[in-house]
PDB file of the backbone (N, CA, C, O) and the ligand in Angstrom, with CONECT records:
HET     ZN  A 101       1
ATOM      1  N   MET A   1      -8.935  -3.545  26.359  1.00  0.00           N
ATOM      2  CA  MET A   1      -8.273  -3.039  25.363  1.00  0.00           C
ATOM      3  C   MET A   1      -8.613  -3.712  24.011  1.00  0.00           C
ATOM      4  O   MET A   1      -8.538  -4.930  23.852  1.00  0.00           O
ATOM      5  N   THR A   2      -9.002  -2.815  23.018  1.00  0.00           N
ATOM      6  CA  THR A   2      -9.515  -3.090  21.709  1.00  0.00           C
ATOM      7  C   THR A   2      -8.645  -2.559  20.758  1.00  0.00           C
ATOM      8  O   THR A   2      -8.664  -1.332  20.657  1.00  0.00           O
ATOM      9  N   TYR A   3      -7.874  -3.193  20.024  1.00  0.00           N
ATOM     10  CA  TYR A   3      -6.941  -2.750  18.907  1.00  0.00           C
ATOM     11  C   TYR A   3      -6.150  -1.690  19.415  1.00  0.00           C
ATOM     12  O   TYR A   3      -6.124  -0.636  18.780  1.00  0.00           O
ATOM     13  N   GLY A   4      -5.483  -1.809  20.492  1.00  0.00           N
ATOM     14  CA  GLY A   4      -4.664  -1.077  21.329  1.00  0.00           C
ATOM     15  C   GLY A   4      -5.393   0.310  22.000  1.00  0.00           C
ATOM     16  O   GLY A   4      -4.725   1.235  22.462  1.00  0.00           O
ATOM     17  N   LEU A   5      -6.476   0.296  21.980  1.00  0.00           N
ATOM     18  CA  LEU A   5      -7.272   1.377  22.618  1.00  0.00           C
ATOM     19  C   LEU A   5      -7.718   0.954  23.892  1.00  0.00           C
ATOM     20  O   LEU A   5      -8.276  -0.132  24.055  1.00  0.00           O
ATOM     21  N   GLY A   6      -7.471   1.859  24.914  1.00  0.00           N
ATOM     22  CA  GLY A   6      -8.164   1.500  26.355  1.00  0.00           C
ATOM     23  C   GLY A   6      -9.569   1.751  26.419  1.00  0.00           C
ATOM     24  O   GLY A   6     -10.125   2.176  25.406  1.00  0.00           O
ATOM     25  N   PRO A   7     -10.269   1.535  27.535  1.00  0.00           N
ATOM     26  CA  PRO A   7     -11.655   1.655  27.730  1.00  0.00           C
ATOM     27  C   PRO A   7     -12.007   3.125  27.418  1.00  0.00           C
ATOM     28  O   PRO A   7     -11.333   4.076  27.813  1.00  0.00           O
ATOM     29  N   GLY A   8     -13.122   3.222  26.673  1.00  0.00           N
ATOM     30  CA  GLY A   8     -13.623   4.772  26.512  1.00  0.00           C
ATOM     31  C   GLY A   8     -12.841   5.352  25.341  1.00  0.00           C
ATOM     32  O   GLY A   8     -13.315   6.317  24.740  1.00  0.00           O
ATOM     33  N   GLU A   9     -11.688   4.834  24.982  1.00  0.00           N
ATOM     34  CA  GLU A   9     -10.858   5.689  24.093  1.00  0.00           C
ATOM     35  C   GLU A   9     -11.519   5.755  22.487  1.00  0.00           C
ATOM     36  O   GLU A   9     -11.405   6.722  21.733  1.00  0.00           O
ATOM     37  N   TYR A  10     -12.129   4.658  22.225  1.00  0.00           N
ATOM     38  CA  TYR A  10     -12.626   4.614  20.797  1.00  0.00           C
ATOM     39  C   TYR A  10     -13.692   5.901  20.823  1.00  0.00           C
ATOM     40  O   TYR A  10     -13.770   6.731  19.917  1.00  0.00           O
ATOM     41  N   GLU A  11     -14.358   5.900  21.833  1.00  0.00           N
ATOM     42  CA  GLU A  11     -15.559   6.989  21.900  1.00  0.00           C
ATOM     43  C   GLU A  11     -14.878   8.388  21.717  1.00  0.00           C
ATOM     44  O   GLU A  11     -15.307   9.200  20.897  1.00  0.00           O
ATOM     45  N   VAL A  12     -13.831   8.622  22.496  1.00  0.00           N
ATOM     46  CA  VAL A  12     -13.194   9.930  22.599  1.00  0.00           C
ATOM     47  C   VAL A  12     -12.633  10.175  21.288  1.00  0.00           C
ATOM     48  O   VAL A  12     -12.884  11.258  20.759  1.00  0.00           O
ATOM     49  N   LEU A  13     -11.845   9.255  20.631  1.00  0.00           N
ATOM     50  CA  LEU A  13     -11.410   9.584  19.310  1.00  0.00           C
ATOM     51  C   LEU A  13     -12.492   9.599  18.193  1.00  0.00           C
ATOM     52  O   LEU A  13     -12.315  10.249  17.163  1.00  0.00           O
ATOM     53  N   PHE A  14     -13.568   8.902  18.409  1.00  0.00           N
ATOM     54  CA  PHE A  14     -14.699   9.052  17.503  1.00  0.00           C
ATOM     55  C   PHE A  14     -15.274  10.346  17.465  1.00  0.00           C
ATOM     56  O   PHE A  14     -15.515  10.925  16.406  1.00  0.00           O
ATOM     57  N   ALA A  15     -15.523  10.860  18.691  1.00  0.00           N
ATOM     58  CA  ALA A  15     -16.040  12.365  18.964  1.00  0.00           C
ATOM     59  C   ALA A  15     -14.936  13.286  18.426  1.00  0.00           C
ATOM     60  O   ALA A  15     -15.337  14.260  17.790  1.00  0.00           O
ATOM     61  N   ALA A  16     -13.785  13.157  18.556  1.00  0.00           N
ATOM     62  CA  ALA A  16     -12.603  14.121  18.105  1.00  0.00           C
ATOM     63  C   ALA A  16     -12.586  14.082  16.669  1.00  0.00           C
ATOM     64  O   ALA A  16     -12.110  15.069  16.107  1.00  0.00           O
ATOM     65  N   GLN A  17     -13.002  13.157  15.985  1.00  0.00           N
ATOM     66  CA  GLN A  17     -12.937  12.954  14.476  1.00  0.00           C
ATOM     67  C   GLN A  17     -14.279  13.529  14.011  1.00  0.00           C
ATOM     68  O   GLN A  17     -14.399  13.680  12.795  1.00  0.00           O
ATOM     69  N   GLY A  18     -15.261  13.858  14.764  1.00  0.00           N
ATOM     70  CA  GLY A  18     -16.574  14.252  14.425  1.00  0.00           C
ATOM     71  C   GLY A  18     -17.315  13.164  14.013  1.00  0.00           C
ATOM     72  O   GLY A  18     -18.259  13.296  13.234  1.00  0.00           O
ATOM     73  N   GLY A  19     -16.948  12.027  14.499  1.00  0.00           N
ATOM     74  CA  GLY A  19     -17.966  10.845  14.052  1.00  0.00           C
ATOM     75  C   GLY A  19     -17.736  10.520  12.696  1.00  0.00           C
ATOM     76  O   GLY A  19     -18.670   9.871  12.226  1.00  0.00           O
ATOM     77  N   VAL A  20     -16.845  10.740  11.930  1.00  0.00           N
ATOM     78  CA  VAL A  20     -16.512  10.392  10.533  1.00  0.00           C
ATOM     79  C   VAL A  20     -15.070   9.679  10.389  1.00  0.00           C
ATOM     80  O   VAL A  20     -14.072   9.780  11.103  1.00  0.00           O
ATOM     81  N   CYS A  21     -15.307   8.911   9.201  1.00  0.00           N
ATOM     82  CA  CYS A  21     -13.806   8.245   8.739  1.00  0.00           C
ATOM     83  C   CYS A  21     -12.761   9.498   8.645  1.00  0.00           C
ATOM     84  O   CYS A  21     -13.082  10.570   8.132  1.00  0.00           O
ATOM     85  N   ALA A  22     -11.611   9.263   9.140  1.00  0.00           N
ATOM     86  CA  ALA A  22     -10.560  10.256   9.203  1.00  0.00           C
ATOM     87  C   ALA A  22      -9.996  10.464   7.792  1.00  0.00           C
ATOM     88  O   ALA A  22      -9.237  11.402   7.546  1.00  0.00           O
ATOM     89  N   ILE A  23     -10.382   9.573   6.874  1.00  0.00           N
ATOM     90  CA  ILE A  23      -9.736   9.771   5.530  1.00  0.00           C
ATOM     91  C   ILE A  23     -10.875  10.479   4.603  1.00  0.00           C
ATOM     92  O   ILE A  23     -10.718  11.633   4.205  1.00  0.00           O
ATOM     93  N   CYS A  24     -12.063   9.689   4.278  1.00  0.00           N
ATOM     94  CA  CYS A  24     -12.986  10.125   3.500  1.00  0.00           C
ATOM     95  C   CYS A  24     -13.957  11.122   3.996  1.00  0.00           C
ATOM     96  O   CYS A  24     -14.546  11.872   3.218  1.00  0.00           O
ATOM     97  N   GLY A  25     -14.126  11.144   5.198  1.00  0.00           N
ATOM     98  CA  GLY A  25     -15.156  11.905   5.886  1.00  0.00           C
ATOM     99  C   GLY A  25     -16.494  11.510   5.848  1.00  0.00           C
ATOM    100  O   GLY A  25     -17.350  12.312   6.219  1.00  0.00           O
ATOM    101  N   GLN A  26     -16.827  10.321   5.430  1.00  0.00           N
ATOM    102  CA  GLN A  26     -18.104   9.712   5.392  1.00  0.00           C
ATOM    103  C   GLN A  26     -18.398   9.215   6.831  1.00  0.00           C
ATOM    104  O   GLN A  26     -17.547   8.829   7.633  1.00  0.00           O
ATOM    105  N   THR A  27     -19.798   9.287   7.039  1.00  0.00           N
ATOM    106  CA  THR A  27     -20.414   8.880   8.318  1.00  0.00           C
ATOM    107  C   THR A  27     -20.630   7.315   8.189  1.00  0.00           C
ATOM    108  O   THR A  27     -20.868   6.842   7.078  1.00  0.00           O
ATOM    109  N   ARG A  28     -20.562   6.620   9.155  1.00  0.00           N
ATOM    110  CA  ARG A  28     -20.836   5.105   9.110  1.00  0.00           C
ATOM    111  C   ARG A  28     -21.912   4.752  10.117  1.00  0.00           C
ATOM    112  O   ARG A  28     -21.918   5.263  11.237  1.00  0.00           O
ATOM    113  N   ARG A  29     -22.839   3.863   9.710  1.00  0.00           N
ATOM    114  CA  ARG A  29     -23.876   3.358  10.912  1.00  0.00           C
ATOM    115  C   ARG A  29     -23.167   2.531  11.800  1.00  0.00           C
ATOM    116  O   ARG A  29     -23.363   2.587  13.014  1.00  0.00           O
ATOM    117  N   THR A  30     -22.085   1.513  11.108  1.00  0.00           N
ATOM    118  CA  THR A  30     -21.498   0.494  12.058  1.00  0.00           C
ATOM    119  C   THR A  30     -20.089   1.152  12.506  1.00  0.00           C
ATOM    120  O   THR A  30     -19.609   2.129  11.931  1.00  0.00           O
ATOM    121  N   ARG A  31     -19.482   0.491  13.609  1.00  0.00           N
ATOM    122  CA  ARG A  31     -18.334   1.008  14.034  1.00  0.00           C
ATOM    123  C   ARG A  31     -17.307   1.387  12.994  1.00  0.00           C
ATOM    124  O   ARG A  31     -17.250   0.719  11.962  1.00  0.00           O
ATOM    125  N   LEU A  32     -16.499   2.398  13.182  1.00  0.00           N
ATOM    126  CA  LEU A  32     -15.233   2.535  12.177  1.00  0.00           C
ATOM    127  C   LEU A  32     -14.104   1.608  12.616  1.00  0.00           C
ATOM    128  O   LEU A  32     -14.004   1.246  13.788  1.00  0.00           O
ATOM    129  N   ASP A  33     -13.334   1.265  11.748  1.00  0.00           N
ATOM    130  CA  ASP A  33     -12.221   0.376  11.973  1.00  0.00           C
ATOM    131  C   ASP A  33     -11.059   1.255  12.719  1.00  0.00           C
ATOM    132  O   ASP A  33     -10.814   2.439  12.487  1.00  0.00           O
ATOM    133  N   VAL A  34     -10.428   0.450  13.626  1.00  0.00           N
ATOM    134  CA  VAL A  34      -9.297   0.992  14.388  1.00  0.00           C
ATOM    135  C   VAL A  34      -8.119   0.892  13.557  1.00  0.00           C
ATOM    136  O   VAL A  34      -7.468  -0.152  13.607  1.00  0.00           O
ATOM    137  N   ASP A  35      -7.721   1.931  12.722  1.00  0.00           N
ATOM    138  CA  ASP A  35      -6.539   1.744  11.800  1.00  0.00           C
ATOM    139  C   ASP A  35      -5.295   1.882  12.561  1.00  0.00           C
ATOM    140  O   ASP A  35      -5.095   2.764  13.396  1.00  0.00           O
ATOM    141  N   HIS A  36      -4.291   0.763  12.157  1.00  0.00           N
ATOM    142  CA  HIS A  36      -3.082   0.794  12.858  1.00  0.00           C
ATOM    143  C   HIS A  36      -1.869   0.501  11.799  1.00  0.00           C
ATOM    144  O   HIS A  36      -2.065  -0.216  10.818  1.00  0.00           O
ATOM    145  N   ASP A  37      -0.740   1.041  12.037  1.00  0.00           N
ATOM    146  CA  ASP A  37       0.557   0.704  11.221  1.00  0.00           C
ATOM    147  C   ASP A  37       0.816  -0.698  11.521  1.00  0.00           C
ATOM    148  O   ASP A  37       0.967  -1.017  12.700  1.00  0.00           O
ATOM    149  N   HIS A  38       0.896  -1.725  10.442  1.00  0.00           N
ATOM    150  CA  HIS A  38       0.972  -3.115  10.688  1.00  0.00           C
ATOM    151  C   HIS A  38       2.451  -3.221  11.127  1.00  0.00           C
ATOM    152  O   HIS A  38       2.820  -4.086  11.921  1.00  0.00           O
ATOM    153  N   ALA A  39       3.280  -2.314  10.582  1.00  0.00           N
ATOM    154  CA  ALA A  39       4.786  -2.572  10.861  1.00  0.00           C
ATOM    155  C   ALA A  39       5.034  -2.209  12.252  1.00  0.00           C
ATOM    156  O   ALA A  39       5.664  -2.999  12.955  1.00  0.00           O
ATOM    157  N   THR A  40       4.607  -1.095  12.734  1.00  0.00           N
ATOM    158  CA  THR A  40       4.995  -0.634  14.136  1.00  0.00           C
ATOM    159  C   THR A  40       3.908  -0.938  15.194  1.00  0.00           C
ATOM    160  O   THR A  40       4.204  -0.956  16.389  1.00  0.00           O
ATOM    161  N   GLY A  41       2.604  -1.184  14.744  1.00  0.00           N
ATOM    162  CA  GLY A  41       1.613  -1.284  15.648  1.00  0.00           C
ATOM    163  C   GLY A  41       0.752  -0.091  16.088  1.00  0.00           C
ATOM    164  O   GLY A  41      -0.295  -0.226  16.721  1.00  0.00           O
ATOM    165  N   LEU A  42       1.272   1.090  15.705  1.00  0.00           N
ATOM    166  CA  LEU A  42       0.767   2.329  16.172  1.00  0.00           C
ATOM    167  C   LEU A  42      -0.599   2.554  15.674  1.00  0.00           C
ATOM    168  O   LEU A  42      -0.900   2.362  14.496  1.00  0.00           O
ATOM    169  N   VAL A  43      -1.472   2.984  16.618  1.00  0.00           N
ATOM    170  CA  VAL A  43      -2.778   3.259  16.354  1.00  0.00           C
ATOM    171  C   VAL A  43      -2.649   4.640  15.628  1.00  0.00           C
ATOM    172  O   VAL A  43      -1.944   5.573  16.012  1.00  0.00           O
ATOM    173  N   ARG A  44      -3.432   4.617  14.533  1.00  0.00           N
ATOM    174  CA  ARG A  44      -3.390   5.987  13.619  1.00  0.00           C
ATOM    175  C   ARG A  44      -4.750   6.619  13.732  1.00  0.00           C
ATOM    176  O   ARG A  44      -4.776   7.849  13.773  1.00  0.00           O
ATOM    177  N   GLY A  45      -5.825   5.990  13.786  1.00  0.00           N
ATOM    178  CA  GLY A  45      -7.203   6.625  13.999  1.00  0.00           C
ATOM    179  C   GLY A  45      -8.253   5.625  13.370  1.00  0.00           C
ATOM    180  O   GLY A  45      -8.033   4.448  13.088  1.00  0.00           O
ATOM    181  N   LEU A  46      -9.429   6.313  13.204  1.00  0.00           N
ATOM    182  CA  LEU A  46     -10.794   5.475  12.876  1.00  0.00           C
ATOM    183  C   LEU A  46     -10.896   5.846  11.477  1.00  0.00           C
ATOM    184  O   LEU A  46     -10.699   6.986  11.057  1.00  0.00           O
ATOM    185  N   CYS A  47     -11.255   4.704  10.675  1.00  0.00           N
ATOM    186  CA  CYS A  47     -11.374   4.752   9.174  1.00  0.00           C
ATOM    187  C   CYS A  47     -12.565   3.956   8.922  1.00  0.00           C
ATOM    188  O   CYS A  47     -12.880   3.070   9.717  1.00  0.00           O
ATOM    189  N   CYS A  48     -13.319   4.221   7.779  1.00  0.00           N
ATOM    190  CA  CYS A  48     -14.236   3.196   7.303  1.00  0.00           C
ATOM    191  C   CYS A  48     -13.599   2.068   6.769  1.00  0.00           C
ATOM    192  O   CYS A  48     -12.436   2.143   6.374  1.00  0.00           O
ATOM    193  N   ARG A  49     -14.315   0.919   6.712  1.00  0.00           N
ATOM    194  CA  ARG A  49     -13.801  -0.250   6.101  1.00  0.00           C
ATOM    195  C   ARG A  49     -13.058  -0.109   4.587  1.00  0.00           C
ATOM    196  O   ARG A  49     -12.023  -0.681   4.245  1.00  0.00           O
ATOM    197  N   LEU A  50     -13.787   0.708   3.870  1.00  0.00           N
ATOM    198  CA  LEU A  50     -13.296   0.900   2.476  1.00  0.00           C
ATOM    199  C   LEU A  50     -11.989   1.602   2.462  1.00  0.00           C
ATOM    200  O   LEU A  50     -11.056   1.171   1.784  1.00  0.00           O
ATOM    201  N   CYS A  51     -11.895   2.652   3.180  1.00  0.00           N
ATOM    202  CA  CYS A  51     -10.618   3.383   3.436  1.00  0.00           C
ATOM    203  C   CYS A  51      -9.488   2.605   3.956  1.00  0.00           C
ATOM    204  O   CYS A  51      -8.376   2.620   3.428  1.00  0.00           O
ATOM    205  N   ASN A  52      -9.819   1.863   5.094  1.00  0.00           N
ATOM    206  CA  ASN A  52      -8.839   1.172   5.827  1.00  0.00           C
ATOM    207  C   ASN A  52      -8.407  -0.052   5.095  1.00  0.00           C
ATOM    208  O   ASN A  52      -7.202  -0.239   4.930  1.00  0.00           O
ATOM    209  N   ARG A  53      -9.381  -0.999   4.589  1.00  0.00           N
ATOM    210  CA  ARG A  53      -9.028  -2.175   3.857  1.00  0.00           C
ATOM    211  C   ARG A  53      -8.728  -2.172   2.632  1.00  0.00           C
ATOM    212  O   ARG A  53      -7.943  -3.025   2.218  1.00  0.00           O
ATOM    213  N   LYS A  54      -9.294  -1.190   1.743  1.00  0.00           N
ATOM    214  CA  LYS A  54      -8.980  -1.120   0.390  1.00  0.00           C
ATOM    215  C   LYS A  54      -8.027   0.019   0.027  1.00  0.00           C
ATOM    216  O   LYS A  54      -6.976  -0.258  -0.551  1.00  0.00           O
ATOM    217  N   LEU A  55      -8.334   1.293   0.334  1.00  0.00           N
ATOM    218  CA  LEU A  55      -7.584   2.426  -0.081  1.00  0.00           C
ATOM    219  C   LEU A  55      -6.054   2.339   0.590  1.00  0.00           C
ATOM    220  O   LEU A  55      -5.053   2.465  -0.115  1.00  0.00           O
ATOM    221  N   LEU A  56      -5.998   2.143   1.810  1.00  0.00           N
ATOM    222  CA  LEU A  56      -4.797   2.139   2.531  1.00  0.00           C
ATOM    223  C   LEU A  56      -3.909   0.998   1.972  1.00  0.00           C
ATOM    224  O   LEU A  56      -2.732   1.161   1.651  1.00  0.00           O
ATOM    225  N   THR A  57      -4.651  -0.288   1.878  1.00  0.00           N
ATOM    226  CA  THR A  57      -3.934  -1.370   1.236  1.00  0.00           C
ATOM    227  C   THR A  57      -3.385  -1.168  -0.040  1.00  0.00           C
ATOM    228  O   THR A  57      -2.186  -1.366  -0.236  1.00  0.00           O
ATOM    229  N   ALA A  58      -4.213  -0.761  -1.004  1.00  0.00           N
ATOM    230  CA  ALA A  58      -3.707  -0.480  -2.300  1.00  0.00           C
ATOM    231  C   ALA A  58      -2.818   0.359  -2.450  1.00  0.00           C
ATOM    232  O   ALA A  58      -2.023   0.242  -3.382  1.00  0.00           O
ATOM    233  N   ALA A  59      -2.747   1.434  -1.536  1.00  0.00           N
ATOM    234  CA  ALA A  59      -1.663   2.503  -1.509  1.00  0.00           C
ATOM    235  C   ALA A  59      -0.375   1.918  -0.806  1.00  0.00           C
ATOM    236  O   ALA A  59       0.697   2.521  -0.866  1.00  0.00           O
ATOM    237  N   ARG A  60      -0.510   0.810  -0.190  1.00  0.00           N
ATOM    238  CA  ARG A  60       0.586   0.114   0.585  1.00  0.00           C
ATOM    239  C   ARG A  60       1.007   1.105   1.685  1.00  0.00           C
ATOM    240  O   ARG A  60       2.180   1.221   2.042  1.00  0.00           O
ATOM    241  N   ASN A  61       0.051   1.769   2.169  1.00  0.00           N
ATOM    242  CA  ASN A  61       0.247   2.512   3.365  1.00  0.00           C
ATOM    243  C   ASN A  61       1.268   3.695   3.060  1.00  0.00           C
ATOM    244  O   ASN A  61       1.882   4.138   4.031  1.00  0.00           O
ATOM    245  N   SER A  62       1.476   4.169   1.989  1.00  0.00           N
ATOM    246  CA  SER A  62       2.438   5.011   1.602  1.00  0.00           C
ATOM    247  C   SER A  62       1.829   6.483   1.327  1.00  0.00           C
ATOM    248  O   SER A  62       0.964   6.655   0.468  1.00  0.00           O
ATOM    249  N   PRO A  63       2.323   7.482   2.085  1.00  0.00           N
ATOM    250  CA  PRO A  63       1.792   8.835   1.915  1.00  0.00           C
ATOM    251  C   PRO A  63       2.306   9.364   0.572  1.00  0.00           C
ATOM    252  O   PRO A  63       1.782  10.368   0.090  1.00  0.00           O
ATOM    253  N   ALA A  64       3.400   8.673  -0.113  1.00  0.00           N
ATOM    254  CA  ALA A  64       3.962   9.173  -1.369  1.00  0.00           C
ATOM    255  C   ALA A  64       2.978   8.655  -2.363  1.00  0.00           C
ATOM    256  O   ALA A  64       2.557   9.440  -3.213  1.00  0.00           O
ATOM    257  N   VAL A  65       2.576   7.454  -2.349  1.00  0.00           N
ATOM    258  CA  VAL A  65       1.535   6.945  -3.457  1.00  0.00           C
ATOM    259  C   VAL A  65       0.398   7.652  -3.212  1.00  0.00           C
ATOM    260  O   VAL A  65      -0.145   7.992  -4.262  1.00  0.00           O
ATOM    261  N   LEU A  66      -0.265   8.063  -2.061  1.00  0.00           N
ATOM    262  CA  LEU A  66      -1.665   8.710  -2.022  1.00  0.00           C
ATOM    263  C   LEU A  66      -1.417  10.034  -2.602  1.00  0.00           C
ATOM    264  O   LEU A  66      -2.307  10.487  -3.322  1.00  0.00           O
ATOM    265  N   ARG A  67      -0.326  10.754  -2.403  1.00  0.00           N
ATOM    266  CA  ARG A  67      -0.141  12.029  -2.950  1.00  0.00           C
ATOM    267  C   ARG A  67      -0.019  12.025  -4.614  1.00  0.00           C
ATOM    268  O   ARG A  67      -0.545  12.865  -5.344  1.00  0.00           O
ATOM    269  N   ASN A  68       0.764  10.931  -5.041  1.00  0.00           N
ATOM    270  CA  ASN A  68       0.882  10.752  -6.414  1.00  0.00           C
ATOM    271  C   ASN A  68      -0.704  10.469  -6.874  1.00  0.00           C
ATOM    272  O   ASN A  68      -1.073  11.053  -7.894  1.00  0.00           O
ATOM    273  N   ALA A  69      -1.524   9.732  -6.282  1.00  0.00           N
ATOM    274  CA  ALA A  69      -3.018   9.404  -6.535  1.00  0.00           C
ATOM    275  C   ALA A  69      -3.767  10.663  -6.817  1.00  0.00           C
ATOM    276  O   ALA A  69      -4.497  10.817  -7.796  1.00  0.00           O
ATOM    277  N   ALA A  70      -3.515  11.630  -5.814  1.00  0.00           N
ATOM    278  CA  ALA A  70      -4.254  12.933  -5.823  1.00  0.00           C
ATOM    279  C   ALA A  70      -3.747  13.747  -7.117  1.00  0.00           C
ATOM    280  O   ALA A  70      -4.540  14.358  -7.834  1.00  0.00           O
ATOM    281  N   GLY A  71      -2.583  13.712  -7.316  1.00  0.00           N
ATOM    282  CA  GLY A  71      -1.921  14.475  -8.472  1.00  0.00           C
ATOM    283  C   GLY A  71      -2.380  13.879  -9.807  1.00  0.00           C
ATOM    284  O   GLY A  71      -2.659  14.616 -10.752  1.00  0.00           O
ATOM    285  N   TYR A  72      -2.462  12.520  -9.887  1.00  0.00           N
ATOM    286  CA  TYR A  72      -3.034  11.837 -11.061  1.00  0.00           C
ATOM    287  C   TYR A  72      -4.561  12.046 -11.309  1.00  0.00           C
ATOM    288  O   TYR A  72      -4.989  11.956 -12.459  1.00  0.00           O
ATOM    289  N   LEU A  73      -5.355  12.310 -10.316  1.00  0.00           N
ATOM    290  CA  LEU A  73      -6.772  12.587 -10.651  1.00  0.00           C
ATOM    291  C   LEU A  73      -6.919  14.053 -10.946  1.00  0.00           C
ATOM    292  O   LEU A  73      -7.844  14.409 -11.676  1.00  0.00           O
ATOM    293  N   GLU A  74      -6.039  14.984 -10.414  1.00  0.00           N
ATOM    294  CA  GLU A  74      -6.174  16.337 -10.799  1.00  0.00           C
ATOM    295  C   GLU A  74      -5.556  16.687 -12.036  1.00  0.00           C
ATOM    296  O   GLU A  74      -6.002  17.616 -12.709  1.00  0.00           O
ATOM    297  N   ALA A  75      -4.509  15.981 -12.412  1.00  0.00           N
ATOM    298  CA  ALA A  75      -3.903  16.283 -13.821  1.00  0.00           C
ATOM    299  C   ALA A  75      -3.699  14.952 -14.461  1.00  0.00           C
ATOM    300  O   ALA A  75      -2.560  14.486 -14.468  1.00  0.00           O
ATOM    301  N   PRO A  76      -4.663  14.308 -14.988  1.00  0.00           N
ATOM    302  CA  PRO A  76      -4.581  12.883 -15.702  1.00  0.00           C
ATOM    303  C   PRO A  76      -3.605  13.071 -16.759  1.00  0.00           C
ATOM    304  O   PRO A  76      -3.682  14.109 -17.417  1.00  0.00           O
ATOM    305  N   PRO A  77      -2.555  12.089 -17.062  1.00  0.00           N
ATOM    306  CA  PRO A  77      -1.516  12.002 -18.006  1.00  0.00           C
ATOM    307  C   PRO A  77      -2.258  11.985 -19.326  1.00  0.00           C
ATOM    308  O   PRO A  77      -1.917  12.761 -20.218  1.00  0.00           O
ATOM    309  N   ALA A  78      -3.305  11.094 -19.497  1.00  0.00           N
ATOM    310  CA  ALA A  78      -3.805  10.963 -20.932  1.00  0.00           C
ATOM    311  C   ALA A  78      -4.575  12.368 -21.405  1.00  0.00           C
ATOM    312  O   ALA A  78      -4.764  12.588 -22.601  1.00  0.00           O
ATOM    313  N   LEU A  79      -4.960  13.204 -20.473  1.00  0.00           N
ATOM    314  CA  LEU A  79      -5.517  14.432 -20.776  1.00  0.00           C
ATOM    315  C   LEU A  79      -4.540  15.369 -21.181  1.00  0.00           C
ATOM    316  O   LEU A  79      -4.718  16.142 -22.123  1.00  0.00           O
ATOM    317  N   ARG A  80      -3.361  15.315 -20.397  1.00  0.00           N
ATOM    318  CA  ARG A  80      -2.290  16.268 -20.570  1.00  0.00           C
ATOM    319  C   ARG A  80      -1.588  15.939 -21.886  1.00  0.00           C
ATOM    320  O   ARG A  80      -1.287  16.922 -22.564  1.00  0.00           O
ATOM    321  N   PHE A  81      -1.273  14.743 -22.366  1.00  0.00           N
ATOM    322  CA  PHE A  81      -0.451  14.256 -23.445  1.00  0.00           C
ATOM    323  C   PHE A  81      -1.359  14.038 -24.575  1.00  0.00           C
ATOM    324  O   PHE A  81      -0.830  14.305 -25.654  1.00  0.00           O
ATOM    325  N   LEU A  82      -2.628  13.612 -24.645  1.00  0.00           N
ATOM    326  CA  LEU A  82      -3.387  13.266 -25.799  1.00  0.00           C
ATOM    327  C   LEU A  82      -4.615  14.170 -25.923  1.00  0.00           C
ATOM    328  O   LEU A  82      -5.261  14.129 -26.970  1.00  0.00           O
ATOM    329  N   GLY A  83      -4.998  15.014 -24.889  1.00  0.00           N
ATOM    330  CA  GLY A  83      -6.095  15.745 -24.914  1.00  0.00           C
ATOM    331  C   GLY A  83      -7.461  14.810 -24.523  1.00  0.00           C
ATOM    332  O   GLY A  83      -7.422  13.621 -24.205  1.00  0.00           O
ATOM    333  N   PRO A  84      -8.497  15.530 -24.612  1.00  0.00           N
ATOM    334  CA  PRO A  84      -9.743  14.711 -23.989  1.00  0.00           C
ATOM    335  C   PRO A  84      -9.956  13.392 -24.832  1.00  0.00           C
ATOM    336  O   PRO A  84      -9.952  13.478 -26.060  1.00  0.00           O
ATOM    337  N   ARG A  85     -10.128  12.268 -24.256  1.00  0.00           N
ATOM    338  CA  ARG A  85     -10.502  11.040 -24.917  1.00  0.00           C
ATOM    339  C   ARG A  85     -11.674  10.434 -23.843  1.00  0.00           C
ATOM    340  O   ARG A  85     -11.539  10.420 -22.620  1.00  0.00           O
ATOM    341  N   TYR A  86     -12.692  10.004 -24.491  1.00  0.00           N
ATOM    342  CA  TYR A  86     -13.649   9.486 -23.500  1.00  0.00           C
ATOM    343  C   TYR A  86     -13.978   7.869 -23.599  1.00  0.00           C
ATOM    344  O   TYR A  86     -13.906   7.262 -24.668  1.00  0.00           O
ATOM    345  N   HIS A  87     -14.249   7.415 -22.680  1.00  0.00           N
ATOM    346  CA  HIS A  87     -14.776   5.892 -22.679  1.00  0.00           C
ATOM    347  C   HIS A  87     -15.892   5.871 -21.703  1.00  0.00           C
ATOM    348  O   HIS A  87     -15.696   6.317 -20.573  1.00  0.00           O
ATOM    349  N   ILE A  88     -17.057   5.385 -22.047  1.00  0.00           N
ATOM    350  CA  ILE A  88     -18.107   5.330 -21.097  1.00  0.00           C
ATOM    351  C   ILE A  88     -18.541   3.892 -21.252  1.00  0.00           C
ATOM    352  O   ILE A  88     -18.815   3.382 -22.338  1.00  0.00           O
ATOM    353  N   GLU A  89     -18.589   3.184 -19.906  1.00  0.00           N
ATOM    354  CA  GLU A  89     -18.832   1.800 -20.141  1.00  0.00           C
ATOM    355  C   GLU A  89     -20.390   1.447 -20.752  1.00  0.00           C
ATOM    356  O   GLU A  89     -21.292   2.266 -20.574  1.00  0.00           O
ATOM    357  N   ASN A  90     -20.584   0.453 -21.322  1.00  0.00           N
ATOM    358  CA  ASN A  90     -21.659   0.021 -22.053  1.00  0.00           C
ATOM    359  C   ASN A  90     -22.320   0.817 -23.131  1.00  0.00           C
ATOM    360  O   ASN A  90     -23.500   0.745 -23.473  1.00  0.00           O
ATOM    361  N   ARG A  91     -21.265   1.686 -23.674  1.00  0.00           N
ATOM    362  CA  ARG A  91     -21.690   2.539 -24.783  1.00  0.00           C
ATOM    363  C   ARG A  91     -20.668   2.319 -25.844  1.00  0.00           C
ATOM    364  O   ARG A  91     -19.637   2.992 -25.862  1.00  0.00           O
ATOM    365  N   GLU A  92     -20.930   1.372 -26.755  1.00  0.00           N
ATOM    366  CA  GLU A  92     -20.099   1.311 -27.866  1.00  0.00           C
ATOM    367  C   GLU A  92     -20.300   2.307 -28.997  1.00  0.00           C
ATOM    368  O   GLU A  92     -21.375   2.751 -29.401  1.00  0.00           O
ATOM    369  N   GLU A  93     -18.973   2.602 -29.471  1.00  0.00           N
ATOM    370  CA  GLU A  93     -18.955   3.706 -30.671  1.00  0.00           C
ATOM    371  C   GLU A  93     -18.668   2.830 -31.854  1.00  0.00           C
ATOM    372  O   GLU A  93     -18.577   3.322 -32.978  1.00  0.00           O
TER     373      GLU A  93
HETATM  374 ZN    ZN A 101     -13.352   6.215   4.721  1.00  0.00          ZN2+
END
């Protein structure tokens, strides 16, 4: 048993996910993380390190927060309320 998966189950899940992170869809040379719900222990799927350890953690494992993040990127409040404003790193105006 590894992170709640029985023998061969990682490979079955990996193939079912098409060999990519279940969230961002990127392929990884190293093994994907076995992501699980820390409250219940439920194994959710295979994710890359960035999605598992940064994205889900920053989003507090909340579907609502992740939906808000998608809406935020699609309709940024500064663009809606102020119009286009630009800031590019290392370029002083
Ligand atoms: Zn990912």
